[in-house]
C-alpha positions as a printed Julia matrix, in Angstrom:
66×3 Matrix{Float64}:
 110.38  108.92  105.8
 112.88  108.04  108.56
 111.26  110.62  110.8
 107.83  109.02  110.43
 109.28  105.58  111.16
 111.03  106.87  114.29
 107.89  108.63  115.51
 105.82  105.45  115.12
 108.32  102.9   116.44
 106.21  102.4   119.56
 103.15  101.59  117.48
 105.14   99.2   115.32
 106.57   97.32  118.28
 103.18   97.24  119.98
 101.74   95.4   116.98
 104.63   93.05  116.21
 105.26   91.96  119.82
 102.09   89.87  119.6
 103.67   87.76  116.86
 107.32   87.58  117.97
 106.94   84.03  119.27
 106.07   82.82  115.79
 108.37   84.88  113.54
 111.7    86.7   113.73
 111.28   90.17  115.21
 113.48   91.77  112.51
 111.34   90.31  109.74
 108.18   91.49  111.47
 109.65   94.98  111.86
 110.46   95.2   108.15
 106.97   94.06  107.2
 105.44   96.56  109.63
 107.48   99.39  108.13
 106.12   98.46  104.7
 102.62   98.84  106.13
 103.59  102.2   107.64
 104.9   103.41  104.28
 101.68  102.35  102.56
  99.7   104.23  105.19
 101.84  107.34  104.68
 101.32  107.21  100.93
  97.54  106.98  101.32
  97.08  109.34  104.28
  95.17  112.56  103.75
  94.93  115.27  106.42
  91.29  115.86  105.56
  90.35  112.53  107.2
  90.4   114.27  110.61
  92.2   111.34  112.27
  95.6   110.98  113.82
  98.14  109.35  111.55
  98.81  106.57  114.06
  95.11  105.66  114.14
  95.05  105.59  110.36
  98.28  103.58  110.09
  97.33  100.87  112.6
  95.21   98.76  110.21
  97.8    99.07  107.44
 100.59   97.85  109.71
  98.49   95.08  111.22
  97.33   93.96  107.78
 100.87   93.65  106.49
 101.95   91.69  109.55
  98.98   89.32  109.3
  99.61   88.85  105.56
 103.21   87.94  106.34
């Protein structure tokens, strides 16, 4: 799981930087990682999409919910 988080750090920071003026960046990062984990658990290779494209709405949804 650490490997997936490291590979998608850029995506995570791209999403959470929009909200860093309103919330603590560490809290946003933790929430975004939860979204990434949910995306990993639901991802299926047969979707014919890149994982980052699939994970984006999961991460964004968790951050917005926070």
